Backbone as CSV, one residue per row, in Angstrom:
resi,resn,N_x,N_y,N_z,CA_x,CA_y,CA_z,C_x,C_y,C_z
1,UNK,-24.381,-31.844,-6.962,-23.744,-30.860,-6.350,-22.210,-30.667,-6.858
2,UNK,-21.611,-31.809,-7.127,-20.098,-31.727,-7.763,-20.269,-31.253,-9.157
3,UNK,-21.389,-31.564,-9.839,-21.581,-30.970,-11.213,-21.448,-29.630,-11.293
4,UNK,-22.247,-28.985,-10.472,-22.435,-27.455,-10.117,-20.939,-26.926,-9.920
5,UNK,-20.317,-27.524,-8.845,-18.881,-27.036,-8.531,-18.033,-27.367,-9.726
6,UNK,-17.978,-28.255,-10.493,-17.242,-28.654,-11.579,-17.604,-27.585,-12.584
7,UNK,-18.711,-27.148,-12.820,-19.154,-26.284,-13.924,-18.642,-24.769,-13.509
8,UNK,-18.954,-24.611,-12.376,-18.336,-23.263,-11.642,-16.674,-23.136,-12.108
9,UNK,-15.948,-24.196,-11.699,-14.510,-24.293,-12.034,-14.124,-24.018,-13.667
10,UNK,-14.900,-24.787,-14.556,-14.698,-24.809,-15.848,-15.067,-23.137,-16.317
11,UNK,-16.182,-22.672,-15.712,-16.396,-21.402,-16.118,-15.278,-20.313,-15.767
12,UNK,-14.613,-20.370,-14.490,-13.827,-19.625,-13.977,-12.480,-19.754,-14.738
13,UNK,-12.417,-20.821,-15.429,-11.176,-20.981,-16.121,-11.411,-20.798,-17.599
14,UNK,-12.532,-20.159,-17.920,-12.672,-19.581,-19.362,-11.710,-18.338,-19.554
15,UNK,-10.763,-18.490,-20.240,-9.766,-17.411,-20.637,-10.271,-16.444,-21.348
16,UNK,-11.426,-16.435,-22.015,-11.850,-15.195,-22.712,-12.273,-14.019,-21.778
17,UNK,-12.593,-14.599,-20.405,-13.240,-13.598,-19.616,-12.260,-13.396,-18.340
18,UNK,-11.099,-14.068,-18.568,-10.107,-13.817,-17.405,-9.348,-12.496,-17.672
19,UNK,-9.334,-11.795,-16.615,-8.694,-10.484,-16.684,-7.728,-10.170,-15.637
20,UNK,-6.556,-9.589,-16.100,-5.398,-9.201,-15.091,-5.437,-7.543,-15.098
21,UNK,-5.135,-7.064,-14.057,-5.027,-5.730,-13.755,-3.668,-5.051,-13.986
22,UNK,-3.488,-3.849,-13.541,-2.432,-3.024,-13.947,-1.557,-3.034,-12.808
23,UNK,-0.268,-2.698,-13.024,0.784,-2.609,-11.731,0.206,-1.168,-10.975
24,UNK,0.688,-0.986,-9.617,0.338,0.010,-9.193,0.974,1.178,-9.656
25,UNK,0.437,2.402,-9.285,1.049,3.616,-9.651,1.353,4.223,-8.239
26,UNK,2.624,4.511,-7.981,2.960,5.012,-6.515,4.141,5.934,-6.730
27,UNK,4.113,7.087,-6.409,5.292,8.026,-6.234,6.092,7.736,-5.218
28,UNK,6.879,8.733,-4.792,7.987,8.687,-3.854,7.462,8.749,-2.404
29,UNK,6.421,9.594,-2.263,5.905,9.602,-0.804,4.365,9.427,-0.668
30,UNK,3.706,8.504,-1.252,2.139,8.446,-1.154,1.719,8.348,0.258
31,UNK,0.582,9.112,0.417,0.050,9.210,1.646,-1.344,8.358,1.595
32,UNK,-2.040,8.613,0.191,-3.358,8.288,0.018,-3.232,7.017,-1.152
33,UNK,-3.861,5.903,-0.961,-4.149,4.973,-1.854,-5.587,4.734,-2.290
34,UNK,-5.779,5.179,-3.563,-7.090,4.843,-4.074,-7.177,3.504,-4.833
35,UNK,-8.425,2.688,-4.249,-8.322,1.384,-4.926,-9.727,1.190,-5.842
36,UNK,-9.490,0.601,-6.864,-10.676,0.134,-7.668,-10.758,-1.341,-7.365
37,UNK,-11.744,-1.966,-8.074,-11.866,-3.398,-7.818,-11.080,-3.884,-9.117
38,UNK,-11.178,-3.601,-10.246,-10.488,-4.293,-11.329,-10.713,-3.431,-12.616
39,UNK,-9.911,-3.230,-13.312,-10.114,-2.147,-14.578,-11.184,-2.775,-15.485
40,UNK,-11.956,-1.967,-16.100,-13.046,-2.411,-17.029,-12.575,-2.707,-18.464
41,UNK,-13.288,-3.098,-19.114,-12.962,-3.627,-20.568,-12.280,-2.293,-21.313
42,UNK,-12.835,-1.149,-21.414,-12.376,0.018,-22.115,-10.826,0.175,-21.620
43,UNK,-10.696,0.331,-20.180,-9.417,0.548,-19.543,-8.434,-0.395,-19.863
44,UNK,-8.812,-1.859,-19.932,-7.860,-2.915,-20.274,-7.279,-2.814,-21.756
45,UNK,-8.467,-2.268,-22.724,-7.787,-2.179,-24.037,-7.286,-1.101,-24.344
46,UNK,-7.319,-0.113,-23.433,-6.353,1.329,-23.571,-5.206,1.283,-22.895
47,UNK,-5.162,0.116,-21.752,-4.105,0.059,-20.839,-4.036,1.364,-20.001
48,UNK,-5.035,1.734,-19.551,-5.155,2.997,-18.830,-6.230,2.916,-17.679
49,UNK,-5.908,3.406,-16.466,-6.890,3.269,-15.269,-8.049,4.193,-15.769
50,UNK,-9.290,3.898,-15.491,-10.461,4.574,-15.779,-10.489,5.313,-17.216
51,UNK,-10.350,4.600,-18.117,-10.150,5.037,-19.553,-11.777,5.361,-20.044
52,UNK,-12.657,4.802,-19.573,-13.999,5.013,-20.051,-14.440,6.473,-19.858
53,UNK,-14.589,7.083,-20.896,-15.084,8.657,-20.734,-16.086,8.859,-19.732
54,UNK,-17.046,8.187,-19.902,-18.350,8.291,-18.833,-17.916,7.959,-17.446
55,UNK,-16.842,7.600,-17.133,-16.376,7.136,-15.801,-16.172,8.524,-15.157
56,UNK,-16.411,8.966,-13.841,-16.273,10.178,-13.354,-14.963,10.248,-12.516
57,UNK,-14.097,9.079,-12.753,-12.968,9.423,-11.892,-11.981,10.390,-12.373
58,UNK,-11.690,10.589,-13.665,-10.768,11.629,-14.000,-11.234,13.127,-13.768
59,UNK,-12.661,13.193,-14.167,-13.259,14.567,-14.050,-13.246,14.844,-12.531
60,UNK,-13.386,13.968,-11.691,-13.487,14.329,-10.200,-11.886,14.646,-9.783
61,UNK,-10.846,13.622,-10.302,-9.368,14.071,-10.162,-9.199,15.543,-10.614
62,UNK,-9.685,15.828,-11.949,-9.541,17.176,-12.360,-10.015,18.467,-11.481
63,UNK,-11.148,17.976,-10.939,-11.655,19.210,-10.112,-10.981,19.242,-8.734
64,UNK,-10.496,18.204,-8.317,-9.777,18.212,-7.039,-8.335,18.542,-7.052
65,UNK,-7.420,18.079,-8.144,-6.211,18.074,-8.134,-5.548,18.366,-9.486
66,UNK,-6.480,18.704,-10.480,-5.967,19.310,-11.777,-5.531,17.929,-12.672
67,UNK,-5.961,16.903,-12.376,-5.553,15.638,-13.126,-6.758,15.213,-13.725
68,UNK,-7.257,15.971,-14.811,-8.395,15.650,-15.595,-8.048,15.225,-16.959
69,UNK,-9.227,14.882,-17.689,-8.999,14.499,-18.935,-8.301,15.330,-20.160
70,UNK,-8.187,16.710,-19.597,-7.552,17.505,-20.425,-6.185,17.363,-20.616
71,UNK,-5.545,16.563,-19.568,-4.050,16.050,-19.653,-4.038,14.749,-20.219
72,UNK,-2.709,14.609,-20.824,-2.570,13.348,-21.292,-2.417,12.293,-20.158
73,UNK,-2.546,11.062,-20.417,-2.795,10.072,-19.346,-1.377,10.055,-18.526
74,UNK,-0.329,10.099,-18.914,0.945,10.023,-18.222,1.092,11.200,-17.009
75,UNK,0.517,12.308,-17.806,0.596,13.602,-16.893,-0.316,13.459,-15.674
76,UNK,-1.807,12.986,-15.980,-2.599,12.626,-14.890,-1.889,11.936,-13.801
77,UNK,-1.266,10.763,-14.136,-0.733,9.924,-13.233,0.449,10.538,-12.497
78,UNK,1.169,11.464,-13.211,2.360,12.138,-12.476,1.712,13.202,-11.557
79,UNK,0.568,13.778,-11.955,-0.127,14.783,-11.057,-0.716,14.219,-9.641
80,UNK,-1.177,12.765,-9.976,-1.614,12.118,-8.674,-0.453,11.832,-7.809
81,UNK,0.579,11.359,-8.345,1.659,10.947,-7.513,2.436,12.019,-6.999
82,UNK,2.558,13.110,-7.667,3.063,14.452,-7.208,2.151,15.068,-5.956
83,UNK,0.996,14.644,-5.950,0.106,14.950,-4.790,0.077,14.052,-3.895
84,UNK,0.762,13.131,-3.855,0.769,12.009,-2.809,-0.297,11.007,-2.756
85,UNK,-0.670,10.682,-4.036,-1.790,9.911,-4.166,-1.310,8.626,-5.269
86,UNK,-1.643,7.591,-4.588,-1.256,6.210,-5.220,-2.431,5.593,-5.831
87,UNK,-2.265,4.967,-6.899,-3.498,4.422,-7.574,-3.378,2.738,-7.739
88,UNK,-4.200,1.874,-7.374,-4.252,0.497,-7.756,-5.590,-0.105,-7.792
89,UNK,-5.678,-1.376,-7.763,-6.932,-2.177,-7.849,-6.739,-3.212,-6.754
90,UNK,-7.990,-3.591,-6.067,-7.748,-4.624,-4.993,-7.313,-6.085,-5.804
91,UNK,-7.865,-6.262,-6.891,-7.744,-7.611,-7.465,-6.452,-7.418,-8.551
92,UNK,-5.697,-8.602,-8.524,-4.577,-8.692,-9.626,-5.314,-9.513,-10.888
93,UNK,-6.188,-10.329,-10.422,-6.856,-10.992,-11.601,-8.185,-11.424,-11.192
94,UNK,-8.844,-11.831,-12.092,-10.299,-12.522,-11.914,-10.983,-12.908,-13.189
95,UNK,-11.995,-13.683,-13.097,-12.972,-14.214,-14.306,-13.845,-13.130,-14.261
96,UNK,-13.957,-12.298,-15.225,-15.185,-11.308,-15.265,-15.706,-11.135,-16.804
97,UNK,-16.945,-11.655,-17.046,-17.265,-11.106,-18.454,-17.764,-10.033,-18.447
98,UNK,-17.522,-8.990,-19.483,-17.910,-7.635,-19.378,-17.196,-6.731,-18.541
99,UNK,-17.622,-5.614,-17.997,-16.865,-4.793,-17.086,-17.506,-4.392,-15.806
100,UNK,-18.735,-5.128,-15.447,-19.332,-5.131,-14.140,-18.633,-5.619,-13.118
101,UNK,-18.573,-4.971,-11.849,-17.952,-5.533,-10.674,-19.009,-6.762,-10.240
102,UNK,-20.299,-6.688,-10.464,-21.200,-7.810,-10.085,-20.743,-9.128,-10.741
103,UNK,-20.120,-9.002,-11.852,-20.001,-10.115,-12.815,-18.492,-10.950,-12.362
104,UNK,-17.908,-10.174,-11.473,-16.583,-10.838,-11.059,-16.862,-12.167,-10.179
105,UNK,-16.380,-13.238,-10.742,-16.444,-14.466,-10.132,-15.686,-14.504,-8.728
106,UNK,-16.137,-14.669,-7.667,-15.437,-14.513,-6.335,-14.531,-15.819,-6.265
107,UNK,-14.938,-16.734,-7.002,-14.004,-18.119,-6.754,-12.556,-17.791,-7.518
108,UNK,-12.719,-16.909,-8.418,-11.519,-16.784,-9.340,-10.760,-15.360,-8.673
109,UNK,-11.262,-14.676,-7.935,-10.619,-13.346,-7.594,-9.144,-13.428,-6.884
110,UNK,-8.301,-12.896,-7.558,-6.958,-13.065,-6.939,-6.546,-11.622,-6.482
111,UNK,-6.223,-11.490,-5.100,-5.881,-9.919,-4.758,-4.566,-9.694,-5.185
112,UNK,-4.304,-8.413,-5.321,-2.863,-7.932,-5.360,-2.021,-8.071,-4.221
113,UNK,-0.775,-7.910,-4.060,0.030,-8.111,-2.863,0.285,-6.848,-2.145
114,UNK,-0.660,-6.526,-1.142,-0.716,-5.431,-0.451,0.294,-5.366,0.788
115,UNK,0.600,-6.442,1.113,1.876,-6.539,2.038,3.105,-5.953,1.592
116,UNK,3.352,-6.311,0.303,4.507,-5.849,-0.132,4.443,-4.412,-0.451
117,UNK,3.158,-4.004,-0.945,3.100,-2.341,-1.443,3.146,-1.660,-0.176
118,UNK,2.528,-2.284,0.965,2.755,-1.338,2.169,4.092,-1.434,2.884
119,UNK,4.793,-2.227,2.784,6.213,-2.499,3.081,7.040,-1.374,2.316
120,UNK,6.647,-1.259,0.852,7.472,-0.372,0.116,6.996,0.943,0.279
121,UNK,5.857,1.291,0.554,5.287,2.519,0.779,4.696,2.686,2.206
122,UNK,5.364,2.828,3.315,4.752,2.862,4.608,4.143,4.270,4.803
123,UNK,4.424,5.313,3.942,3.838,6.465,4.202,2.442,6.563,4.003
124,UNK,1.876,5.489,3.288,0.372,5.424,2.980,-0.398,5.424,4.473
125,UNK,-1.234,6.248,4.652,-2.105,6.360,5.914,-3.418,6.003,5.558
126,UNK,-4.081,6.276,4.559,-5.359,6.213,4.100,-5.642,5.333,3.043
127,UNK,-6.588,4.504,2.960,-6.874,3.827,1.782,-8.558,4.249,1.478
128,UNK,-8.790,4.603,0.213,-10.096,5.045,-0.244,-10.459,4.118,-1.309
129,UNK,-11.591,3.643,-1.177,-12.094,2.598,-2.021,-13.076,3.236,-3.212
130,UNK,-12.979,2.986,-4.477,-13.763,3.613,-5.437,-14.855,2.426,-5.511
131,UNK,-15.896,2.657,-4.674,-16.955,1.770,-4.700,-17.121,0.511,-3.750
132,UNK,-18.156,0.058,-3.606,-18.232,-0.917,-2.282,-17.591,-2.411,-2.917
133,UNK,-17.584,-2.733,-4.097,-16.995,-3.916,-4.522,-15.676,-3.970,-4.028
134,UNK,-14.841,-2.802,-4.560,-13.554,-2.899,-3.928,-13.288,-3.087,-2.374
135,UNK,-14.149,-2.432,-1.963,-14.093,-2.177,-0.296,-14.304,-3.719,0.284
136,UNK,-15.355,-4.243,-0.128,-15.704,-5.539,0.187,-14.598,-6.689,0.090
137,UNK,-13.963,-6.490,-0.874,-13.036,-7.657,-1.433,-11.934,-7.503,-0.684
138,UNK,-11.472,-5.957,-0.332,-10.348,-5.687,0.321,-10.481,-6.197,1.745
139,UNK,-11.681,-6.074,2.433,-12.030,-6.563,3.899,-11.941,-8.008,4.023
140,UNK,-12.400,-8.568,2.933,-12.598,-10.049,3.044,-11.353,-10.762,2.632
141,UNK,-10.676,-10.366,1.573,-9.522,-11.139,1.240,-8.163,-10.340,1.417
142,UNK,-8.043,-9.267,1.700,-6.711,-8.670,1.912,-6.436,-8.322,3.314
143,UNK,-7.270,-7.811,4.208,-6.944,-7.368,5.396,-6.483,-8.660,6.448
144,UNK,-7.462,-9.868,6.198,-6.748,-11.085,7.001,-5.506,-11.287,6.725
145,UNK,-5.001,-10.950,5.622,-3.474,-11.422,5.473,-2.358,-10.525,5.649
146,UNK,-2.805,-9.252,6.182,-1.859,-8.209,6.502,-1.295,-8.158,8.102
147,UNK,-0.332,-8.088,7.958,0.311,-7.752,9.343,-0.583,-6.551,10.127
148,UNK,-0.318,-6.476,11.476,-1.209,-5.447,12.241,-0.582,-4.079,11.877
149,UNK,0.536,-3.805,11.408,0.843,-2.515,10.979,0.342,-2.125,9.897
150,UNK,0.265,-3.093,8.600,-0.194,-2.850,7.305,-1.638,-2.618,7.646
151,UNK,-2.394,-3.236,8.459,-3.768,-3.371,8.608,-4.529,-2.116,9.242
152,UNK,-3.461,-1.250,9.611,-3.762,-0.082,10.699,-4.075,1.094,9.798
153,UNK,-4.154,0.915,8.548,-4.517,2.187,7.842,-5.970,2.594,7.826
154,UNK,-6.277,3.906,7.669,-7.685,4.293,7.632,-8.284,4.104,6.440
155,UNK,-9.474,3.437,6.466,-10.187,2.835,5.285,-11.419,3.586,5.120
156,UNK,-11.829,4.124,3.905,-13.003,4.707,3.725,-13.647,4.312,2.359
157,UNK,-14.776,3.901,2.145,-15.456,3.587,0.816,-16.184,5.006,0.228
158,UNK,-15.810,5.297,-0.887,-16.520,6.364,-1.686,-17.517,5.805,-2.603
159,UNK,-18.434,6.652,-3.120,-19.024,6.323,-4.193,-18.396,5.938,-5.598
160,UNK,-18.870,4.709,-5.983,-18.300,4.351,-7.415,-18.503,5.506,-8.484
161,UNK,-17.229,5.713,-9.256,-17.114,6.691,-10.205,-17.744,6.211,-11.588
162,UNK,-18.082,4.786,-11.533,-18.522,4.122,-12.766,-19.880,4.677,-13.328
163,UNK,-20.091,4.750,-14.537,-21.276,5.118,-14.978,-22.417,4.236,-14.770
164,UNK,-22.123,3.117,-14.390,-23.166,1.974,-14.087,-23.775,2.197,-12.567
165,UNK,-23.181,3.155,-12.061,-23.725,3.568,-10.544,-24.188,4.893,-10.567
166,UNK,-25.417,5.153,-11.253,-25.689,6.457,-11.470,-26.893,6.895,-10.446
167,UNK,-26.686,6.431,-9.235,-27.744,6.975,-8.285,-27.254,7.988,-7.497
168,UNK,-26.039,8.530,-7.901,-25.667,9.913,-7.259,-25.137,10.892,-8.391
169,UNK,-25.492,12.059,-8.514,-25.039,12.919,-9.418,-23.689,13.229,-9.313
170,UNK,-22.983,13.786,-10.334,-21.669,14.075,-10.360,-21.443,15.025,-9.302
171,UNK,-22.017,15.965,-8.866,-21.955,17.090,-8.008,-21.965,16.223,-6.539
172,UNK,-22.665,15.258,-6.383,-22.788,14.461,-5.265,-21.623,13.610,-5.027
173,UNK,-21.213,12.907,-6.048,-19.892,12.158,-6.192,-18.719,13.222,-5.687
174,UNK,-18.517,14.282,-6.216,-17.521,15.112,-6.132,-17.473,15.538,-4.688
175,UNK,-18.434,15.933,-4.140,-18.618,16.210,-2.770,-18.078,15.316,-1.736
176,UNK,-18.664,14.140,-2.134,-17.987,12.895,-1.323,-16.653,12.502,-1.230
177,UNK,-15.910,12.649,-2.556,-14.761,12.453,-2.915,-13.717,13.503,-2.674
178,UNK,-14.412,14.795,-2.085,-13.436,15.975,-1.668,-12.818,15.451,-0.282
179,UNK,-13.071,14.498,0.424,-12.531,13.912,1.570,-11.178,13.503,1.318
180,UNK,-10.895,13.045,-0.074,-9.473,12.989,-0.279,-8.487,13.973,-0.031
181,UNK,-9.164,15.072,-0.758,-8.401,16.352,-0.614,-8.262,16.902,0.581
182,UNK,-9.329,16.775,1.529,-9.179,17.278,2.860,-8.212,16.340,3.773
183,UNK,-8.077,15.037,3.577,-7.147,14.372,4.227,-5.641,14.895,3.790
184,UNK,-5.412,14.929,2.481,-4.087,15.386,2.186,-3.795,16.832,2.758
185,UNK,-4.605,17.762,2.727,-4.501,19.268,3.119,-4.314,18.892,4.777
186,UNK,-5.001,18.068,5.334,-4.705,17.944,6.772,-3.367,17.263,7.242
187,UNK,-2.938,16.211,6.166,-1.544,15.797,6.437,-0.393,16.871,6.166
188,UNK,-0.715,17.909,5.367,0.218,18.696,5.183,0.430,19.544,6.297
189,UNK,-0.822,20.037,6.932,-0.775,20.837,8.110,-0.011,20.223,9.206
190,UNK,-0.191,18.996,9.384,0.474,18.224,10.536,2.106,18.123,10.309
191,UNK,2.475,18.269,9.195,4.061,18.161,8.984,4.696,19.191,9.656
């Protein structure tokens, strides 16, 4: 048994598959936080969230908020933050060969500092997860560490925009992701 545990520790320490995510993208008054799990290989190489062209994230953001691939990356981020959307990943770092969420070694997964983020951005009322892995890791590893006030945000899991999750069509994903726009529109009406 110790040999298995030692082999797992050695595997988790393989630096060629150790990845570190990006800083959060947060504007002056975010209401919504969209969380992925960890940037994929293409995103890490290009140093851009959701850089893989087949990922539906930016096309969906384009259809919902005008932040699509037709804009340069910096302008897409500005469009999101101007729309009160913050962007980040649940994990700060992990051991993951390849880009699939299923390859993330749970024993190596280190979450980002959400207590700090929620203190700095108390206006965030909703957290949307880009896929089940992000939601699962957040619920298991982040929620138990948050103070009651930080934990009281409304959380919802949306279908993954990754091309690896092709069980839903683009139109189906867009329809489900439309809840993000609905929440923003509702919060504007309530002001």
